[in-house]
C-alpha positions in Angstrom: -146.3 -41.5 -25.6 -146.6 -42.6 -29.2 -144.5 -40.7 -31.7 -146.5 -38.5 -34.2 -146.7 -39.7 -37.8 -143.6 -38.9 -39.9 -144.3 -36.3 -42.5 -142.4 -35.1 -45.5 -143.3 -31.5 -46.1 -142.1 -28.1 -47.3 -142.0 -25.3 -44.8 -141.0 -21.6 -45.0 -138.1 -20.3 -42.9 -139.7 -18.0 -40.3 -136.5 -16.8 -38.7 -132.8 -17.7 -39.1 -131.1 -16.0 -36.1 -127.3 -15.5 -36.0 -126.4 -16.2 -32.4 -122.7 -15.3 -33.0 -119.5 -17.3 -33.3 -120.9 -19.6 -36.0 -124.1 -20.7 -34.1 -127.5 -20.2 -35.6 -131.1 -20.8 -34.5 -133.5 -21.7 -37.4 -137.2 -21.5 -37.0 -139.8 -22.9 -39.3 -143.5 -23.8 -39.4 -144.3 -27.4 -38.2 -147.7 -27.0 -36.7 -149.0 -30.5 -37.6 -146.1 -32.4 -36.1 -144.9 -30.2 -33.2 -147.7 -30.9 -30.7 -146.9 -34.6 -30.0 -143.1 -34.3 -30.7 -140.6 -35.2 -28.0 -137.3 -33.5 -27.1 -134.3 -35.2 -28.9 -136.3 -36.4 -31.8 -135.0 -34.9 -35.0 -135.7 -33.7 -38.5 -133.9 -34.3 -41.8 -133.7 -30.8 -43.4 -132.6 -29.6 -46.9 -133.0 -26.6 -49.2 -134.8 -27.3 -52.5 -132.9 -26.3 -55.6 -129.4 -26.4 -54.0 -126.5 -28.6 -55.0 -126.4 -30.1 -51.5 -128.4 -33.2 -52.4 -128.8 -35.0 -49.1 -130.7 -33.6 -46.2 -129.0 -33.2 -42.9 -130.2 -34.4 -39.4 -131.0 -31.7 -36.8 -132.3 -32.4 -33.3 -135.3 -30.3 -32.4 -134.2 -27.6 -30.1 -137.4 -25.7 -29.5 -141.0 -26.8 -29.6 -144.0 -24.5 -29.2 -143.6 -22.6 -26.0 -139.9 -23.3 -25.5 -138.7 -19.9 -26.5 -140.7 -16.8 -25.5 -140.3 -15.2 -28.9 -141.1 -18.3 -30.9 -143.9 -18.0 -33.4 -147.1 -20.1 -32.9 -146.9 -23.5 -34.4 -143.1 -23.2 -35.1 -140.2 -25.3 -34.1 -136.5 -24.4 -33.9 -133.3 -26.2 -34.6 -129.9 -25.1 -33.4 -126.9 -25.6 -35.7 -123.2 -24.6 -36.0 -121.8 -23.7 -39.4 -119.2 -26.4 -40.2 -119.6 -27.5 -43.8 -121.5 -27.0 -47.0 -124.9 -28.0 -45.7 -124.9 -25.8 -42.6 -123.3 -22.9 -44.6 -126.3 -23.2 -47.0 -128.7 -23.1 -44.1 -127.1 -19.9 -42.7 -127.7 -18.2 -46.1 -131.4 -18.7 -46.0 -133.7 -15.7 -45.3 -137.3 -15.7 -44.0 -139.7 -17.1 -46.6 -137.1 -19.4 -48.1 -138.5 -23.0 -48.5 -137.1 -26.0 -46.5 -137.6 -29.7 -47.3 -138.3 -31.3 -43.9 -138.8 -34.9 -43.0 -139.9 -35.7 -39.4 -140.3 -36.1 -36.6 -137.8 -39.0 -36.5 -136.3 -41.2 -33.9 -136.8 -41.8 -30.2 -136.8 -38.8 -27.8 -136.1 -38.1 -24.1 -138.6 -39.1 -21.5 -138.6 -37.5 -18.0 -137.9 -39.8 -15.1 -140.9 -41.5 -13.5 -141.8 -40.2 -10.1 -140.5 -36.9 -8.6 -137.5 -38.0 -6.6 -134.8 -38.1 -9.3 -132.2 -35.4 -9.6 -132.0 -34.6 -13.3 -128.5 -33.8 -14.7 -128.0 -32.7 -18.3 -124.6 -33.1 -19.9 -123.9 -31.3 -23.1 -120.9 -31.1 -25.3 -120.9 -28.0 -27.5 -123.7 -28.1 -30.1 -124.8 -31.2 -28.3 -126.8 -28.8 -26.1 -129.4 -28.7 -29.0 -132.1 -31.0 -27.6 -132.0 -29.6 -24.1 -134.1 -26.4 -24.4 -137.1 -28.3 -25.4 -136.5 -30.9 -22.7 -136.1 -28.2 -20.0 -139.4 -26.6 -21.2 -141.1 -30.0 -20.9 -139.7 -30.5 -17.4 -140.8 -27.0 -16.4 -144.4 -27.8 -17.4 -144.1 -30.7 -14.8 -142.8 -28.3 -12.2 -139.3 -29.8 -12.4 -135.8 -28.4 -13.0 -132.4 -29.8 -13.8 -128.7 -29.2 -13.2 -126.5 -28.9 -16.3 -122.8 -29.7 -17.1 -122.0 -27.8 -20.2 -118.6 -28.3 -21.9 -116.9 -27.3 -25.1 -113.5 -26.7 -26.6 -113.7 -22.9 -25.9 -116.2 -20.2 -24.9 -117.1 -19.7 -28.5 -118.8 -23.1 -28.6 -121.4 -22.7 -25.8 -124.5 -21.4 -27.6 -127.6 -20.4 -25.5 -125.5 -20.4 -22.3 -127.4 -17.5 -20.8 -130.7 -19.1 -21.6 -129.7 -22.3 -19.8 -128.4 -20.4 -16.8 -131.8 -18.8 -16.4 -133.7 -22.1 -16.5 -131.4 -24.6 -14.6 -130.8 -24.9 -10.9 -127.1 -24.6 -11.8 -124.9 -24.7 -14.9 -121.4 -26.0 -14.5 -119.2 -24.8 -17.5 -116.0 -26.5 -18.6 -113.8 -25.6 -21.6 -110.8 -27.4 -22.9 -108.8 -24.2 -23.2 -110.0 -22.6 -19.9 -111.5 -19.6 -21.7 -114.7 -20.0 -19.6 -115.5 -22.0 -16.5 -113.2 -24.7 -15.3 -110.4 -25.9 -17.6 -111.1 -29.6 -18.5 -113.8 -32.0 -19.6 -117.4 -32.5 -18.4 -116.2 -35.7 -16.7 -114.5 -33.6 -14.0 -117.7 -32.2 -12.4 -119.6 -35.4 -13.3 -117.1 -37.4 -11.2 -117.8 -35.1 -8.2 -121.6 -35.6 -8.6 -121.2 -39.3 -8.9 -119.1 -39.3 -5.7 -122.0 -37.8 -3.7 -124.0 -39.9 -1.3 -127.3 -39.4 -3.2 -126.0 -40.6 -6.5 -128.6 -43.3 -6.7 -131.2 -40.6 -7.3 -129.4 -39.1 -10.3 -130.7 -39.5 -13.8 -128.3 -38.4 -16.5 -129.1 -37.2 -20.0 -126.1 -36.6 -22.3 -125.7 -35.3 -25.8 -122.4 -34.5 -27.6 -119.5 -36.0 -29.4 -119.1 -39.8 -29.2 -115.9 -39.8 -27.1 -117.8 -37.7 -24.5 -120.8 -40.0 -24.5 -118.6 -43.1 -24.1 -116.8 -41.5 -21.1 -120.1 -40.4 -19.5 -121.7 -43.8 -20.1 -118.8 -45.6 -18.6 -118.9 -43.5 -15.4 -122.6 -43.8 -15.1 -122.5 -47.6 -15.4 -119.7 -47.9 -13.0 -121.7 -45.9 -10.4 -125.0 -47.6 -11.1 -126.6 -44.4 -12.3 -129.3 -44.2 -14.9 -128.1 -42.5 -18.1 -129.8 -41.7 -21.4 -127.6 -40.9 -24.3 -128.6 -38.9 -27.4 -126.3 -40.5 -30.0 -124.8 -38.7 -33.0 -124.1 -40.6 -36.3 -123.8 -39.7 -39.9 -127.0 -40.6 -41.9 -128.3 -40.2 -45.3 -132.0 -41.1 -45.0 -133.1 -40.7 -41.4 -135.6 -43.5 -41.5 -133.6 -46.7 -41.4 -133.0 -47.6 -45.0 -129.5 -46.5 -45.8 -128.0 -48.2 -42.6 -125.3 -45.5 -42.5 -125.9 -44.8 -38.8 -125.8 -48.3 -37.2 -124.1 -48.6 -33.8 -123.2 -51.8 -32.0 -125.5 -52.6 -29.1 -126.3 -55.5 -26.7 -129.4 -56.5 -24.8 -127.3 -57.0 -21.6 -123.8 -55.7 -20.8 -121.2 -58.1 -22.2 -123.9 -60.0 -24.1 -124.0 -60.7 -27.8 -123.5 -57.7 -30.1 -126.2 -56.6 -32.5 -126.5 -53.5 -34.6 -129.2 -50.9 -34.3 -130.0 -47.7 -36.3 -129.5 -44.4 -34.5 -132.2 -42.9 -36.7 -134.9 -45.4 -35.7 -134.0 -47.2 -32.5 -132.2 -44.1 -31.3 -131.0 -41.4 -31.1 -131.8 -41.8 -27.4 -130.6 -45.1 -26.0 -129.9 -46.2 -22.4 -126.2 -46.2 -21.7 -126.0 -49.9 -21.0 -127.4 -50.8 -24.5 -124.4 -49.3 -26.4 -121.5 -51.7 -27.0 -118.6 -49.2 -27.1 
């Protein structure tokens, strides 16, 4: 599917929902771009008139129909308050204007055919692209299993939502405050050891060390794996070159550099030269 045309527009905040523990769901009007947008594409978002000059990248979390209480023609982004930019977003009330650029980047695509077992692997706020993806899969009559890890129980937003819509959600936390103590690589190792691993299709989003570990395990097992990469960026459309990552056309081949904002954020695991 071709990506919709990128637009630079101003949209009012429709809702800014405090999910607790520093996690927020921001909803705004994006009727003209939402229809053809794909999960894991992203927006660059800023607040006009603030002293935070650069817009920040946010993966689309919800598209029309993802959340039952979402307003018609609206999209949602999930964020965690960590710095000045996200603190500013959390202060915005309904009606406040947003400067929005998007949709940007390459999104997730569902596996071809119907035989693949889909496994989502999320690290903390890296769960952000998966609600829209699960909703897209549901429209195809498909479901997924999820491995959801974080440092603690405080960093697992939308957990109940995922539990209602996945065949199973395996939770891991570094401190053992919820689920199994450890990393997402623990339950992933068990899945990759199963006899039907050739049918798995992994989709992962989270911090770079997690993605590197997941990619290595997938490649060693011969399993298809799509990564939604994270990188700092100033523009979102390939000019600043702040988000380049080393890649190669074939594993072990010559290294080139590609932009997470344009050629990514979704890349097949074997393309990334860790």
